[in-house]
Structure formats: C-alpha cells, structure tokens
Wavefront OBJ file of the C-alpha trace (Angstrom):
o trace
v 103.361 94.724 108.710
v 103.868 97.768 110.920
v 101.047 99.171 113.078
v 100.294 101.747 115.544
v 99.189 100.460 119.035
v 96.279 103.247 119.250
v 96.631 102.877 123.011
v 100.401 103.507 123.734
v 101.139 105.098 120.227
v 104.030 102.441 119.376
v 104.979 101.014 116.364
v 104.577 97.284 116.361
v 105.353 94.572 113.619
v 103.044 91.909 112.635
v 103.429 88.680 110.345
v 101.252 88.535 107.611
v 99.805 85.332 109.233
v 98.669 86.890 112.003
v 97.718 90.614 111.620
v 94.985 92.091 114.207
v 92.135 94.043 113.309
v 93.163 97.590 112.467
v 91.767 100.509 111.461
v 93.430 102.466 108.663
v 93.971 106.382 107.488
v 92.902 108.099 104.453
v 94.206 111.453 103.925
v 95.983 114.221 101.958
v 99.363 115.155 102.924
v 100.165 118.645 104.506
v 103.786 119.870 104.686
v 105.966 117.540 104.946
v 107.657 119.337 108.101
v 103.975 118.585 109.693
v 103.865 114.969 109.108
v 104.609 112.463 111.705
v 107.147 109.738 110.167
v 108.504 106.227 111.104
v 111.523 108.557 112.527
v 109.242 110.698 114.333
v 106.634 108.172 116.047
v 109.599 105.943 116.575
v 111.182 108.666 118.410
v 107.907 109.561 120.103
v 108.087 112.941 118.459
v 104.533 113.358 118.150
v 103.502 116.203 120.180
v 104.791 118.913 116.986
v 102.193 121.281 116.309
v 100.190 120.859 113.110
v 98.347 118.457 111.078
v 100.263 115.648 111.125
v 99.151 115.388 115.482
v 95.661 116.048 114.507
v 95.498 112.894 111.946
v 97.550 110.977 114.178
v 96.072 111.177 117.510
v 92.594 111.323 115.929
v 93.052 108.183 114.072
v 94.421 106.278 116.948
v 91.759 107.774 119.852
v 88.579 106.913 117.281
v 90.271 103.686 116.753
v 90.027 102.634 120.672
v 86.116 104.494 120.362
v 85.615 101.854 117.803
v 86.999 99.022 119.771
v 90.043 98.827 117.411
v 93.284 98.454 118.770
v 95.509 99.037 116.245
v 95.826 101.505 113.421
v 98.159 102.225 109.995
v 98.843 104.926 108.987
v 100.555 105.709 105.596
v 102.866 108.629 107.336
v 104.594 107.020 109.885
v 104.068 102.968 109.180
v 106.515 102.936 106.042
v 110.367 103.940 106.588
v 110.078 106.008 103.343
v 113.858 105.846 103.598
v 114.382 102.561 102.696
v 113.403 101.786 99.319
v 112.676 98.012 98.851
v 109.935 98.917 102.025
v 108.602 101.942 99.909
v 108.150 99.572 96.811
v 106.620 96.590 98.679
v 104.335 99.012 100.424
v 103.213 101.019 97.315
v 102.231 97.336 95.916
v 100.177 96.350 99.109
v 98.584 99.115 99.761
v 95.466 98.040 98.344
v 95.208 94.866 100.005
v 95.620 96.923 103.184
v 93.033 99.016 102.896
v 90.974 96.212 101.406
v 91.640 94.188 104.390
v 91.361 97.135 107.513
v 88.234 96.774 109.709
v 87.579 100.538 109.027
v 88.732 103.331 106.991
v 88.927 107.035 108.379
v 88.864 109.487 105.931
v 89.798 112.916 107.148
v 89.277 115.628 105.360
v 91.248 118.729 106.959
v 89.479 121.245 104.201
v 86.057 120.151 104.974
v 84.340 121.902 107.955
v 82.027 119.677 109.889
v 79.084 122.202 110.284
v 78.066 121.720 106.408
v 75.993 119.567 104.318
v 78.288 117.389 102.414
v 75.222 116.420 100.485
v 74.665 120.476 99.337
v 75.539 121.518 95.822
v 78.615 123.354 95.582
v 80.041 122.139 99.173
v 83.331 122.021 100.612
v 83.047 118.384 101.002
v 82.728 117.963 96.783
v 85.388 120.535 96.291
v 87.438 118.505 98.694
v 91.355 118.207 97.272
v 90.972 114.465 98.754
v 88.527 113.945 95.756
v 91.436 114.796 93.413
v 94.246 113.324 94.251
v 95.651 109.958 93.022
v 96.552 107.369 95.906
v 92.748 108.412 97.305
v 91.288 106.572 94.684
v 92.095 103.458 95.999
v 91.494 104.601 99.462
v 87.963 105.116 98.384
v 87.290 101.931 96.232
v 89.673 99.292 98.614
v 87.807 99.998 102.309
v 84.876 97.572 102.894
v 83.659 100.424 105.365
v 84.774 104.259 105.073
v 83.719 106.717 107.213
v 84.267 110.433 106.413
v 85.383 113.335 108.727
v 85.493 116.939 108.963
v 87.225 119.083 111.026
v 85.834 122.243 113.276
v 88.618 124.494 112.664
v 88.994 126.372 109.501
v 92.925 125.850 109.321
v 93.346 122.029 109.906
v 95.788 122.934 112.621
v 95.999 122.855 116.797
v 98.069 123.572 119.416
v 100.878 121.510 120.830
v 99.002 121.416 124.343
v 95.906 120.157 122.400
v 97.520 117.421 121.496
v 99.739 116.438 124.091
v 96.504 116.833 126.350
v 94.592 114.059 123.767
v 92.166 116.836 122.092
v 92.901 116.021 118.705
v 89.674 114.069 118.241
v 87.596 117.418 119.023
v 88.721 118.508 115.124
v 87.286 114.908 114.131
v 83.784 115.678 113.464
v 81.565 113.056 111.434
v 80.225 113.850 108.118
v 78.568 110.230 106.820
v 79.858 107.151 105.308
v 80.838 106.241 101.454
v 77.437 103.643 102.103
v 74.911 106.791 103.124
v 76.656 108.993 100.681
v 77.770 107.173 97.667
v 75.287 108.920 95.152
v 76.956 112.072 95.898
v 80.514 110.420 95.955
v 79.514 108.812 92.569
v 78.893 112.557 91.063
v 81.712 113.718 92.237
v 84.150 110.863 90.863
v 82.471 109.233 87.950
v 82.550 105.879 90.005
v 79.270 103.670 89.612
v 77.605 103.344 92.831
v 77.871 99.344 92.707
v 82.139 99.512 92.437
v 81.977 102.394 95.403
v 79.807 99.729 97.711
v 81.475 96.781 96.597
v 77.983 95.097 94.712
v 79.946 94.733 91.922
v 83.539 93.338 91.527
v 86.231 95.901 90.503
v 87.539 93.611 87.430
v 84.563 93.620 85.756
v 84.729 96.914 85.153
v 86.766 97.679 82.110
v 90.136 99.116 81.886
v 89.014 102.349 80.128
v 86.273 102.660 83.092
v 88.609 102.179 85.990
v 91.295 104.611 83.930
v 88.854 107.206 83.520
v 87.938 107.349 87.591
v 91.727 108.430 87.581
v 91.750 111.090 84.506
v 91.516 114.250 86.737
v 93.414 113.323 89.652
v 97.147 114.575 90.590
v 99.872 113.075 92.409
v 102.952 115.102 93.971
v 105.515 112.566 92.498
v 105.018 112.379 88.596
v 105.525 108.734 88.596
v 102.833 108.191 91.022
v 100.051 109.088 88.474
v 101.042 105.036 87.558
v 102.405 103.741 90.981
v 99.047 104.640 92.701
v 97.180 102.562 90.234
v 98.387 99.367 90.896
v 95.775 97.856 93.362
v 93.049 99.200 90.837
v 93.692 96.697 88.292
v 95.618 94.392 90.766
v 98.892 94.361 89.089
v 102.486 95.007 90.596
v 105.621 96.176 89.460
v 108.828 97.912 90.488
v 109.100 101.263 91.052
v 111.692 103.372 89.690
v 111.528 106.913 90.862
v 112.945 109.424 88.405
v 111.853 107.467 85.127
v 108.966 110.258 84.604
v 105.489 110.064 84.003
v 105.128 109.130 80.744
v 107.758 105.635 81.081
v 105.787 105.114 84.323
v 102.407 105.147 82.597
v 103.777 103.186 79.705
v 104.859 100.173 81.880
v 101.517 100.424 83.682
v 99.948 99.835 80.472
v 102.389 97.144 79.030
v 101.821 94.842 82.336
v 98.107 95.421 82.173
v 97.844 93.894 79.030
v 100.114 90.841 80.109
v 97.782 90.181 82.738
v 94.319 91.498 81.435
v 92.429 90.520 78.204
v 90.756 94.043 77.582
v 90.656 96.151 74.516
v 89.392 99.120 75.722
v 92.978 99.801 76.728
v 93.079 101.238 73.685
v 89.987 103.077 73.361
v 91.483 106.224 74.987
v 91.381 109.843 73.238
v 87.465 109.747 72.617
v 86.423 113.502 72.737
v 83.302 114.580 74.487
v 81.106 115.012 71.127
v 82.505 111.654 70.158
v 81.732 109.716 73.582
v 77.583 111.347 73.155
v 76.981 112.070 69.758
v 79.092 110.143 67.440
v 78.761 107.373 69.164
v 75.230 107.170 69.503
v 74.770 107.860 65.647
v 77.471 105.799 64.012
v 75.199 103.000 63.003
v 73.021 105.191 61.108
v 75.951 107.226 59.369
v 78.451 104.460 59.073
v 81.036 106.600 61.448
v 83.157 104.700 63.795
v 84.934 106.032 66.976
v 88.609 106.283 66.725
v 91.101 105.173 69.283
v 94.934 105.459 69.287
v 97.388 103.140 70.756
v 99.121 104.008 73.653
v 98.034 106.812 76.144
v 100.316 109.184 78.087
v 98.135 109.902 81.212
v 95.171 108.403 82.542
v 93.890 111.741 81.317
v 93.430 110.446 77.936
v 90.616 108.433 79.134
v 88.511 111.212 80.426
v 85.642 110.329 78.253
v 86.081 106.897 78.575
v 84.312 105.846 81.265
v 81.391 104.516 79.493
v 83.131 102.099 77.595
v 82.791 98.763 78.548
v 84.121 95.293 77.524
v 82.851 93.376 74.765
v 82.711 89.475 74.175
v 85.498 88.218 72.317
v 85.278 86.033 69.174
v 87.862 82.784 69.759
v 89.148 83.652 66.682
v 90.538 86.881 68.237
v 91.213 85.524 71.927
v 94.545 87.281 72.046
v 93.481 90.769 71.296
v 96.041 92.549 72.180
v 99.886 91.752 73.115
v 103.334 93.972 73.404
v 106.693 93.006 72.749
v 109.843 94.357 71.691
v 108.625 97.748 71.621
v 105.228 96.905 69.723
v 101.907 96.916 70.100
v 100.531 94.238 68.228
v 96.462 93.788 67.984
v 94.875 90.498 66.101
v 91.541 92.228 65.209
v 88.540 91.975 63.043
v 88.499 94.364 60.062
v 85.520 97.153 58.912
v 85.658 98.674 55.611
v 83.572 101.476 54.748
v 81.748 102.039 51.488
v 84.254 104.676 50.878
v 87.041 101.738 51.185
v 88.562 103.512 54.848
v 89.840 100.168 57.004
v 88.964 100.170 60.997
v 90.325 97.673 63.145
v 86.931 96.832 65.230
v 88.080 96.719 69.368
v 86.000 94.316 71.756
v 84.854 97.230 73.786
v 82.146 100.239 73.175
v 79.652 102.737 74.563
v 77.564 100.644 76.951
v 74.531 102.248 75.738
v 74.878 100.421 72.571
v 75.801 97.142 71.870
v 76.130 97.184 68.386
v 78.624 99.450 68.442
v 82.482 98.844 69.049
v 85.336 101.478 69.561
v 87.194 101.020 66.268
v 91.274 101.717 65.355
v 91.627 104.277 62.637
v 93.805 102.548 59.970
v 95.698 105.971 59.334
v 97.626 105.417 62.392
v 97.902 101.765 62.596
v 99.323 99.201 59.481
v 98.175 95.628 58.369
v 99.087 92.842 57.457
v 98.292 90.781 54.701
v 95.644 89.094 55.815
v 93.803 91.880 57.254
v 93.003 90.391 60.896
v 96.541 91.645 62.415
v 97.019 95.180 63.315
v 100.325 96.126 64.435
v 101.874 99.356 65.752
v 105.379 100.573 66.136
l 1 2 3 4 5 6 7 8 9 10 11 12 13 14 15 16 17 18 19 20 21 22 23 24 25 26 27 28 29 30 31 32 33 34 35 36 37 38 39 40 41 42 43 44 45 46 47 48 49 50 51 52 53 54 55 56 57 58 59 60 61 62 63 64 65 66 67 68 69 70 71 72 73 74 75 76 77 78 79 80 81 82 83 84 85 86 87 88 89 90 91 92 93 94 95 96 97 98 99 100 101 102 103 104 105 106 107 108 109 110 111 112 113 114 115 116 117 118 119 120 121 122 123 124 125 126 127 128 129 130 131 132 133 134 135 136 137 138 139 140 141 142 143 144 145 146 147 148 149 150 151 152 153 154 155 156 157 158 159 160 161 162 163 164 165 166 167 168 169 170 171 172 173 174 175 176 177 178 179 180 181 182 183 184 185 186 187 188 189 190 191 192 193 194 195 196 197 198 199 200 201 202 203 204 205 206 207 208 209 210 211 212 213 214 215 216 217 218 219 220 221 222 223 224 225 226 227 228 229 230 231 232 233 234 235 236 237 238 239 240 241 242 243 244 245 246 247 248 249 250 251 252 253 254 255 256 257 258 259 260 261 262 263 264 265 266 267 268 269 270 271 272 273 274 275 276 277 278 279 280 281 282 283 284 285 286 287 288 289 290 291 292 293 294 295 296 297 298 299 300 301 302 303 304 305 306 307 308 309 310 311 312 313 314 315 316 317 318 319 320 321 322 323 324 325 326 327 328 329 330 331 332 333 334 335 336 337 338 339 340 341 342 343 344 345 346 347 348 349 350 351 352 353 354 355 356 357 358 359 360 361 362 363 364 365 366 367 368 369 370 371 372 373 374
C-alpha cells in the first residue's frame, strides 16, 4: 500500500502487515489537469495551482495536526497507468477506507460559513453526495469529518500552496456522527449503517442498491465497480465492457456470494412501494418485481425491502448459470388464476407481505416450485 508522508510529501510503500496509521481523503475530482497524479508527486510537482494542491496539502497538514504521519489520497497513491494496480486498488478500496485512522471528506463546493444542517444548504446539495465512489467513502470509515472551503471558487494561488497555506481553505463542517440525521435524510441510508451500529451485510441487497440509485460516475462501468466494497465482493475490471454488462456481472457475483432474493426486487414504483404494498393483503394484489436490473436506479424505491427468513425447502433461492437466472420459489395463485413466485423479501413495515415475480414475465416447471428466466 502506498502512502504519502505527511511531512515530506514523499510517497512510501508498505506491505499489508505493517501499514502505519494513516488519514484518508474523500473528495470529488476536479479537472484532471489540476489533480496531483502519482507521477506529479513522484516528480515533486506538487505546487501547481488548482484544487488538487488544496486537497493534497490540506489533507497532509490536517493529518499532522491530528498526530498522524501518513495520508492516502487516491489521485496520487495509485498509479492509474498500471491497470493491474488499478484493479487491485479498486477491489481493496473499501477496506482501506475502513482501516483508516480517520477520513477527511473535503467538499470544495460547500462554504464553511453556512449551517450544513439547514434545509437547502449547499452541504445537502453537494456534488459529494451524488457521486458513486463516495458512497463507500461515506459508509466505510469509522471516523469521518467533513470540511468545507472559505473560498467560493475552490482555488488558491501557487504561492499559497507553496507556503503551506492550503489548510486555510479547509474549515470543519461537522462529523458523520453529529450530522448523521441530516446525512440519512440526504442519502436514504439509515443511521445505524452510517454509524456502524448495524453491520453492513445485514442490509438487504435491494436496500444497499437503493443507496446508489441516484449516484453517478464519470466512467460508465464505475457505476458497478464502485459498489464492490458495499457488497464485500471482488471481480476484475473490464473498462470498455459498458455499463449494462458491468452491472450484470456485479449482480451475477452478488448472487454467487449472497443468498438474498431482494436482488430481484427492483422496478417497484412509488405507488407500489407505499400504497400497493401496504394494501396487498386486503386486495389480493401482489407487488411485481422483475428479473435483472440494468442500473442501481431501478432500485430507487426498494430501500424499504428487507430479507425474510427462507424456508429450508428453498435454501438455494436464486442461482445464475449459462445465461439463465433460476429461482426455486413458493408459488401464490390468486383467485383469478394469476400465478406469482414469492421472493423471500418484503416491506419492512409489513411482515406478512412478500415481493413477488409475475408469471407473465417468467415460466414455471411442472412441479410448480421452480421458476426459471432465460
């Protein structure tokens, strides 16, 4: 693991078994020409003007103030020209954020003179809450501080950065702990997961997907790759495969590792997620999920879908092989003869309801216990 020496700004490399305490930076990327790359820092070219210098020097200076000797910054601690290294870093990133002594989230579009918890504050509209990679950077760290900037442009002069004044542009806004209610409102992530009170793996697949529903990434494939740590899985990076294929591979890997039917509980509309689900028992209606989602956006209204206990008869509920998704599900037949496969998941506010898959989009084996999509 590469780290920046916070005093000398030199990049040093450590084996996994003896990594020193380090601070880690979370941020949104500016212009590529302004960010400090691995090559820049290696060549000691750290004084160029722009937001990159503010983030680099500010992170190092704050680490020193906190008694921490090293910092990890993604722009310069990964050699992105080395694809093998980049792939390894992406698969390790959640762990690196989790193991950091502290995480600094620098929000360059948020002024420090506002109250972040006021409605319509720039903090609540910050680009940081809209990016794919910052989801794991929000959830993983045990200690997370938010910093805003005293400048409106997010820039400082080369003289300022050379004189070590970049930290003057950093102003503490608050911590994940003392702003957790506001952050829950912004992101839809329950406080117990933000604060580590509940283990991340106890959230259903549908819930975790919903947290990424309205986030974006610069590269299309990263919309899938940025979720690897959220589901504690690994897979190779194939830039150029496209968004849909990358997200399909992500779901395929999730199905292999996590037994959770809620991965099929997508495509729920707002009316279904509120009104129809609540009234399904009394009306005989069921909520229709579908087969494979194309993006996390399809899970936007699935944040309330939790896992149910699976019957021993259906312990291998969802499987994928040979281009087909196969599900072994109990069936529900309505008085009108409509057939549904019942998934082992449902709304958290009604334990008697399960999300179902409409037979019109599926076909069933004769034993009526297996549902297979091709």
